[in-house]
N, C-alpha and C positions, 0 to 999 in steps of 0.2 A: 623480435619475431616479425615485425613489419618488413624489414629488409629481406629476411629469408623468404617470406611469402612473395615479395616482388621478384626476387631472383629465381624462384621456382616456377614462375609462369612460362608457358610456351613463348618463344621469341624474346626471352630475357637476355640482357647483355649489359656491359658496363662501358661508359665513356668517361675517361678520367682526364682532367686537366693535369698539367705537369708542374709548372712553377707555383709553389705555394700549396699545392695539393699533394703531389707525390714527393716533391722535394721542397725543403725549407730554403728556398733560393731567393725569395723576395729581398731579404737583407743584402744578399750578394748583388742583385740587380740595382737596388737603391744605392749601394756603395759606388757602383760604376757610374750611375748618373751624377752622384755628388762629385766624384773625382773629375769627370769630364767638365761639368759646369764650373768647378773651381779652377780648372786649368784654363778655361776661357775667361776667368775673372768675373763670372756671374754668381750672384747670390740668389739662390732658389730655395724656397722653404720646403720642409719635409711634406707639408700638406700638398704642395703642387707636385712633388715627386711621386707621391702616392697615387696620383691620378693616372700614372702610367701602368699601374699594376693590372695584370690580366689582359692588357690591350697591346696592340702593335704600336710601337713608338712612332712609326711614320704616320700613323693616323691620329696620334695624340698631339704631336708638335703643332700641327696647323690649327687646332681648335682650343688649345690651352694658352692663355696669355703668358708670355715670358720674354726674356731677352733674346730669344732665337727668332723673333718675328722677322719674316722676310727671307729666312734662310731655307735651303732645300731640306725637307724633312727626311728624305732618304739618306742624304749625306750626313745629317745629324745622327740618324739611327746607326749608320755604319761606324761613325766615330765612337759612339757609346759602346757598341759591340767590340770594337777594337780595344777600348779601355778594359772591358770585361775580360777579354782573352788574355791581356797582359797583366791583369791584376793578381793572378795566382789564387784568388778567392775560390773556394769550392763549397758547394751546398752539401747538406746532409739530408738523408731521407726523412720524411715525416714519419712519425711513429705509426706502424702498421702497414706502411707502403710496400716494403719488400715482402712481408708476409702475405699481403693481399695479392700481389702479382703472382707469387708462387702458388697460392691457393687457386687462383683463376686458371693457371696452367694445368694443375692437377685435376681440377673439376671440368676442364675443357669448356669453361664459361667464356663466351665471346667478349673480348675486351679490346678497346682501342684508346689511344691517346689523342686528345683534342687540345692543341696548344697554340698560343699566339707566338710562341718562339719559332725561330728559324730551324730548319732541319739539322744543321750542323750542331747546334746546342742540344736539340732534342735527342739526337743519336748518342751524343756523349753522356747525356743524363741517363738514358736507358742502360748504357754500359755500367754506369755507377750503380743503378738499381738491380743489375744482374738479370735483365729481362729482355726478351725479344717480342715486341708488341707492334702491330701496325699503328700508324699515326697520321693524323692530319696536322700539318704545320702551316706557318704563315705563308709559305710559297704556294700552298694548295688552294688558297681562298682569295677571291677578289676583294672581299670585305671581311674584316676581323670582328671579334667580339666587341661590343654587345650584339652585333648583327647575328642572326640565326645561322648564317651560312656555315661556320665551322662545325656546329653540332649536326646540322643536316648532312654535311659531308661525312661526319663520323658515323652516323646511322647508315648512310649509303655504303661506307667502307665495310661495315659489318653485314650489310645486306639484310637489315632488320628494320621493322617499323619503329619510328622514334618513340611512340607511345608505350612500348613495352620495355624501354631501356631505363636504366638508372645512371645518372651522371653525378660526378663529384667535382666540386668547384670551390675555390677559395675567394673569388672576387665578385663584387656585384655585377661587373660587366659580364663575367662568365656565367653567372647565375641567369642573368637576363637572356643571354644567348641561348642557353639550354631551354629555358622556358618558352622563348619565342620559336624555337625549333620544334616544339611539341614533345620534348622529352618527358616521359611519364612521371619520373620522380627525380628531383634534383636535391642532392645532399650538399649543404653548405659546410665547408671545413673552415673553422675559425682560426686559421693560422695567420691571416693577413687582415681580416676585418671582423668586427664583433658579430655575434649572432643576430642582433637586431637589424644591422645593416644588410646582412645576407637574407634574412626573412623579408625585409622590405623590398629587396630585389626580386623575390619570388621563390626562395628556397622552401621546400616542403618541410625540411627538418635540418638541424645543424648538429655537428659533432666537433670535438676538439682536434681530432686526427682521424686516421683511417682504421683504427683498431676495430671498431664496431663493424665496419664493412668487411674487414678480413674475417672476423669471427662468423659473420653471416654466411660467407662463402664456404668456410670450413664446416659450419653446421649443415649447410645444404648438402655437402658431400656425405656427411654422416647419415642424414635423412635418406639420401638416395642409395646408401649402402656402398659408396665408393671409397670409404676409408676416411680417417681424420687427417 
């Protein structure tokens, strides 16, 4: 009932992360990092690779210690993305994701994607999800998550005050970005990090997937008399 109440308020809308939130794609991304590092002859632990989750790789390489020290972060990022393109690995939707986007379209609830991914990946992901949704991608921001800029731009894209919006995120960096941007309610999705880590980052509540959020939008339609 809490989510229904939040979404029923004037000025309500949704800002949704992509990788790990709408798509179970973090294993695919981690695989690309592992393959690239292995091809370079580098041994990099899973713990270090997880530090790239939810963030722009070109901003992580300079601040995380590794065998890439001194190399150009943009070139490193481009190389990892090339491995991803050639890998053939494909993500699957998180439970409730397709249902949520379809319900938002029927309810005419404002929704936008706020992702650290580049536009090429995000556009292909939305095709996989069968949705046409406005989005903020890596190219749109001078600074990536955990900086508040991505979610501030998401609110601007919807033309709504951030305090009335609900965001869904799977990474501590994304949770911090949403909270620092003034998003009114941030839902942590525990596909990539545990509930405790997301709550410590600032999540108001957590859920295993997007089913509860999809049900809330559908219930909102019933409440408003627009159908199930």
